[in-house]
C-alpha positions as CSV (number, residue, x, y, z in Angstrom):
1,X,-15.8,-21.9,-16.5
2,X,-16.7,-26.0,-16.2
3,X,-20.3,-25.1,-17.3
4,X,-18.8,-23.7,-20.7
5,X,-16.4,-26.2,-20.7
6,X,-18.8,-29.0,-20.6
7,X,-21.1,-27.4,-23.3
8,X,-18.1,-26.6,-25.9
9,X,-16.8,-30.0,-25.5
10,X,-19.8,-32.0,-26.7
11,X,-18.3,-33.0,-29.8
12,X,-14.5,-33.0,-29.2
13,X,-13.4,-36.6,-29.9
14,X,-12.5,-39.1,-27.0
15,X,-8.5,-38.6,-27.2
16,X,-9.2,-34.7,-26.5
17,X,-11.8,-35.2,-23.9
18,X,-9.1,-37.5,-21.9
19,X,-6.1,-34.6,-22.6
20,X,-8.8,-32.1,-20.6
21,X,-9.7,-34.4,-17.6
22,X,-5.9,-35.4,-17.5
23,X,-5.2,-31.8,-16.9
24,X,-8.1,-30.9,-14.9
25,X,-6.6,-34.2,-12.3
26,X,-2.6,-32.8,-12.9
27,X,-4.3,-29.3,-11.3
28,X,-6.1,-30.9,-8.6
29,X,-3.1,-32.9,-7.7
30,X,-0.9,-30.1,-7.5
31,X,-3.1,-27.9,-5.6
32,X,-5.6,-29.4,-3.7
33,X,-7.9,-26.6,-2.9
34,X,-8.7,-26.1,-6.7
35,X,-11.0,-28.7,-6.6
36,X,-12.9,-26.9,-3.9
37,X,-13.1,-23.9,-5.8
38,X,-14.4,-25.8,-8.7
39,X,-17.5,-27.0,-6.8
40,X,-18.5,-23.6,-5.7
41,X,-18.5,-22.4,-9.5
42,X,-19.2,-25.3,-11.4
43,X,-22.8,-24.6,-11.2
44,X,-22.7,-21.0,-12.1
45,X,-23.4,-19.9,-15.8
46,X,-20.3,-17.4,-15.5
47,X,-17.5,-16.9,-13.2
48,X,-19.3,-15.0,-10.5
49,X,-19.2,-11.0,-9.9
50,X,-18.9,-11.4,-5.9
51,X,-16.4,-13.4,-4.3
52,X,-14.1,-13.4,-1.3
53,X,-10.6,-14.8,-0.9
54,X,-8.4,-15.3,1.9
55,X,-4.8,-16.9,1.8
56,X,-1.4,-16.1,3.8
57,X,1.8,-15.6,2.5
58,X,4.7,-17.4,3.8
59,X,5.9,-14.4,5.8
60,X,2.8,-13.8,8.1
61,X,0.8,-11.5,6.0
62,X,-3.0,-12.5,5.6
63,X,-4.5,-11.2,2.3
64,X,-8.6,-10.5,2.1
65,X,-9.7,-10.1,-1.3
66,X,-13.4,-9.0,-1.8
67,X,-15.5,-8.8,-5.2
68,X,-19.0,-7.6,-4.5
69,X,-21.6,-5.2,-6.3
70,X,-19.5,-2.4,-7.3
71,X,-16.7,-2.8,-4.5
72,X,-13.0,-4.0,-5.3
73,X,-11.2,-4.6,-2.2
74,X,-8.1,-6.0,-0.7
75,X,-7.0,-6.1,3.0
76,X,-3.6,-6.9,4.0
77,X,-3.0,-7.5,7.8
78,X,0.1,-7.9,9.9
79,X,0.4,-8.6,13.6
80,X,-2.0,-5.4,14.4
81,X,-1.4,-3.5,11.2
82,X,-4.4,-3.4,8.2
83,X,-3.6,-1.9,4.5
84,X,-6.9,-1.4,3.2
85,X,-7.3,-0.5,-0.3
86,X,-11.3,-0.2,-1.9
87,X,-12.1,0.8,-5.2
88,X,-15.6,2.2,-6.0
89,X,-15.9,2.9,-9.3
90,X,-13.6,5.6,-10.4
91,X,-12.7,6.2,-6.9
92,X,-10.0,4.5,-4.4
93,X,-9.5,4.8,-0.9
94,X,-6.2,3.8,0.5
95,X,-5.9,3.2,4.7
96,X,-3.1,2.3,7.0
97,X,-4.3,1.3,10.4
98,X,-2.6,0.4,13.5
99,X,-4.8,-1.4,16.4
100,X,-7.7,-0.5,14.3
101,X,-6.9,3.2,14.5
102,X,-6.8,5.2,11.1
103,X,-2.8,6.7,10.9
104,X,-2.8,7.6,7.3
105,X,-4.9,7.5,4.1
106,X,-5.4,8.6,0.8
107,X,-8.3,9.3,-1.3
108,X,-8.1,9.8,-5.1
109,X,-9.2,9.1,-8.8
110,X,-5.6,8.8,-10.3
111,X,-6.4,6.3,-13.1
112,X,-2.9,5.2,-12.5
113,X,-3.3,4.1,-9.2
114,X,-6.8,2.7,-9.6
115,X,-5.7,0.5,-12.6
116,X,-2.4,-0.6,-10.6
117,X,-4.8,-2.3,-7.5
118,X,-6.9,-3.4,-10.1
119,X,-4.2,-5.3,-11.0
120,X,-3.2,-6.4,-7.8
121,X,-6.2,-7.7,-7.0
122,X,-6.4,-10.0,-10.2
123,X,-3.3,-11.2,-9.5
124,X,-2.9,-14.2,-7.6
125,X,0.2,-14.0,-5.5
126,X,2.3,-17.1,-6.2
127,X,3.8,-16.8,-2.4
128,X,0.9,-17.7,-0.9
129,X,1.0,-20.8,0.9
130,X,-1.2,-23.8,-0.5
131,X,-2.8,-25.1,2.2
132,X,-4.2,-21.9,3.2
133,X,-6.0,-20.8,0.4
134,X,-10.0,-20.0,0.9
135,X,-12.5,-19.2,-1.7
136,X,-15.9,-18.0,-0.8
137,X,-19.1,-16.9,-3.2
138,X,-20.7,-13.8,-1.3
139,X,-23.2,-13.2,-4.3
140,X,-26.3,-14.9,-2.6
141,X,-26.0,-11.9,0.1
142,X,-28.5,-10.1,-1.1
143,X,-27.5,-6.6,0.8
144,X,-24.8,-4.9,3.0
145,X,-26.6,-6.1,6.1
146,X,-26.3,-10.0,5.5
147,X,-22.3,-10.2,4.8
148,X,-20.0,-11.3,7.1
149,X,-18.7,-8.5,9.4
150,X,-14.9,-9.4,8.3
151,X,-16.2,-8.4,4.7
152,X,-18.5,-6.2,5.3
153,X,-16.0,-3.7,6.7
154,X,-14.1,-3.7,3.2
155,X,-17.6,-2.0,2.1
156,X,-17.7,1.0,4.3
157,X,-16.5,3.4,1.8
158,X,-18.4,6.3,2.3
159,X,-17.3,6.3,6.4
160,X,-13.8,5.5,5.1
161,X,-13.5,9.0,2.9
162,X,-15.4,10.7,6.2
163,X,-12.6,9.6,8.5
164,X,-9.6,10.3,6.2
165,X,-11.0,13.8,5.8
166,X,-11.0,14.3,9.3
167,X,-7.8,12.9,10.1
168,X,-6.0,14.9,7.3
169,X,-7.8,18.2,9.0
170,X,-6.6,16.9,12.4
171,X,-3.0,16.1,11.0
172,X,-2.9,19.5,9.3
173,X,-3.8,21.3,12.6
174,X,-0.8,19.5,14.5
175,X,1.9,19.9,12.2
176,X,0.8,23.5,11.7
177,X,0.6,23.9,15.7
178,X,4.4,22.2,16.7
179,X,6.1,23.6,13.5
180,X,8.5,25.5,15.6
181,X,8.9,22.5,18.1
182,X,12.0,20.8,17.2
183,X,13.5,17.1,18.3
184,X,17.0,16.8,18.5
185,X,17.8,16.4,15.1
186,X,16.2,18.6,13.8
187,X,12.7,17.5,13.1
188,X,9.2,18.3,13.9
189,X,8.0,16.4,16.7
190,X,5.8,13.8,15.8
191,X,3.3,11.9,18.1
192,X,1.4,9.8,15.9
193,X,1.6,6.0,15.6
194,X,4.6,3.9,15.2
195,X,4.1,0.4,13.4
196,X,3.9,-2.3,16.2
197,X,6.8,-4.3,17.2
198,X,9.2,-1.7,15.9
199,X,10.3,1.9,17.7
200,X,11.2,3.5,14.4
201,X,8.6,2.5,11.5
202,X,6.1,5.0,10.9
203,X,5.1,9.0,11.9
204,X,7.7,8.9,14.6
205,X,9.7,7.1,16.9
206,X,9.2,5.5,20.1
207,X,13.1,5.4,20.9
208,X,16.0,8.5,21.5
209,X,18.5,5.3,22.0
210,X,20.2,4.8,18.5
211,X,20.5,1.3,19.4
212,X,17.6,0.4,20.4
213,X,15.3,-1.7,18.2
214,X,11.9,-3.2,18.5
215,X,10.8,-6.7,17.9
216,X,10.9,-7.0,14.1
217,X,14.7,-5.6,14.4
218,X,15.7,-6.1,10.9
219,X,12.4,-3.7,9.8
220,X,13.3,-1.5,12.7
221,X,16.5,-1.0,11.8
222,X,15.9,-0.4,8.1
223,X,13.4,2.6,9.3
224,X,16.0,3.8,11.8
225,X,18.4,4.3,9.2
226,X,16.1,5.9,6.6
227,X,14.7,8.3,9.7
228,X,18.2,9.9,9.6
229,X,18.5,10.4,6.3
230,X,20.9,13.6,6.1
231,X,18.7,15.3,4.0
232,X,15.4,15.5,4.4
233,X,12.0,18.2,4.4
234,X,9.6,18.2,7.1
235,X,5.8,18.5,6.5
236,X,4.9,21.9,5.3
237,X,8.0,23.2,5.4
238,X,10.6,24.5,2.9
239,X,14.1,23.3,2.5
240,X,16.2,23.5,-0.4
241,X,14.0,26.1,-1.9
242,X,11.4,23.5,-2.3
243,X,8.0,23.3,-0.3
244,X,6.7,19.9,1.2
245,X,3.3,20.0,0.6
246,X,2.3,16.7,2.3
247,X,1.6,15.4,6.3
248,X,5.1,13.5,6.1
249,X,8.5,13.9,5.6
250,X,10.2,13.6,2.3
251,X,13.8,12.3,2.2
252,X,16.3,12.8,-0.7
253,X,16.0,9.9,-3.3
254,X,19.2,8.0,-2.7
255,X,17.7,7.4,0.8
256,X,14.8,6.2,-0.1
257,X,16.3,3.9,-2.4
258,X,18.7,2.1,0.6
259,X,15.1,1.7,2.8
260,X,13.8,0.4,-0.2
261,X,16.4,-2.2,-0.9
262,X,16.7,-2.8,3.1
263,X,13.2,-3.9,3.6
264,X,13.8,-6.0,0.3
265,X,16.3,-8.1,2.0
266,X,14.5,-8.4,5.4
267,X,11.7,-9.8,3.4
268,X,9.6,-10.1,6.7
269,X,5.6,-9.2,7.1
270,X,6.5,-6.4,9.2
271,X,9.3,-5.5,6.1
272,X,7.1,-5.4,3.6
273,X,4.2,-4.2,4.7
274,X,6.2,-1.6,5.9
275,X,7.4,-1.0,2.1
276,X,3.6,-1.4,0.7
277,X,2.6,1.3,2.7
278,X,5.5,3.7,2.4
279,X,5.8,3.3,-1.1
280,X,2.9,1.9,-2.7
281,X,0.2,3.7,-0.4
282,X,1.9,7.1,1.0
283,X,3.9,6.9,-2.1
284,X,6.0,9.6,-0.8
285,X,8.0,11.6,-3.2
286,X,11.3,11.9,-3.1
287,X,13.6,14.9,-4.0
288,X,17.0,15.4,-5.7
289,X,19.2,18.7,-6.0
290,X,19.9,19.9,-9.6
291,X,21.9,23.5,-10.0
292,X,19.9,26.5,-11.3
293,X,21.3,29.9,-12.8
294,X,20.4,32.5,-10.3
295,X,20.6,35.9,-11.2
296,X,22.2,37.9,-8.1
297,X,22.1,41.7,-9.5
298,X,20.4,42.9,-12.5
299,X,20.9,46.9,-14.7
300,X,18.5,49.3,-14.4
301,X,16.8,48.2,-17.9
302,X,16.5,44.4,-16.1
303,X,19.5,42.6,-17.8
304,X,21.4,40.1,-15.3
305,X,24.6,41.7,-14.6
306,X,25.7,39.0,-11.8
307,X,24.5,35.5,-11.6
308,X,25.5,32.6,-9.1
309,X,24.7,28.9,-9.2
310,X,22.5,27.4,-6.4
311,X,21.9,24.2,-5.3
312,X,17.6,23.2,-5.6
313,X,15.8,20.5,-4.6
314,X,13.3,18.8,-6.7
315,X,10.2,16.2,-6.7
316,X,10.8,13.0,-8.3
317,X,7.9,10.1,-8.6
318,X,7.7,7.9,-5.9
319,X,9.3,4.0,-6.3
320,X,7.5,1.1,-6.4
321,X,7.5,-1.9,-3.7
């Protein structure tokens, strides 16, 4: 960028040059790390195709963004939870890990989802701490073996795809085996991991006591209230004339909206990462009720003689966080 600046300003008058220099110094004063980034890029003919950026958000989330060859990756970490999103060409894989163990994932070529992650990658979060911004060029690394370990992990695309496929097979087998087992509030027993520091956030619950909340109290309260939604459909189950083909519960849209609002109000690292995973990664659909006219009795030539209105659930597109 600055090489182009030097080439394009040779013919400018002194006053215009002074204005540009003033703006440059103003940016450097407002953003101390700006000069650091400039030193990294100033000797390049073009803005580099490969780089990594790490910064910390005020709520404690640590975000790593990596662009290397044909990989575009974002890792969001809080406590022992990792949210990893990797784009390779036209496909994206999104993974949720707890203490290094894969909890849930999605692998898709959905163009809309791919573009959303590209947009998020290009965005510099305005809420990041100014003293946490780190910028590193990685284009000098010639192959994967020379990449630093924390960055190399974000290029293990094929390995993550294989892990995701195995996880979905395991989850389906587990849910089908336990479909008839119900807990106190009528839900299928779930023995998967729960968000660290909470008792209610995740695919299951570590608590049978309604008042028992984890370390991240506000986020846990949001999850607990959402878990008690009056209208929900279990994985691979049918209720309200609607089959839930997913590995997780789906709830009435009013419950999801309250859940989202609750997490936004909490505005903590735990709450925000739970929101990103639930709404942006898992992208759980919610459902609404609508009334349908159903024929109860037909004449011998097929005409409906008696009909009845019934309430039926229909899926709605997921909200975003």
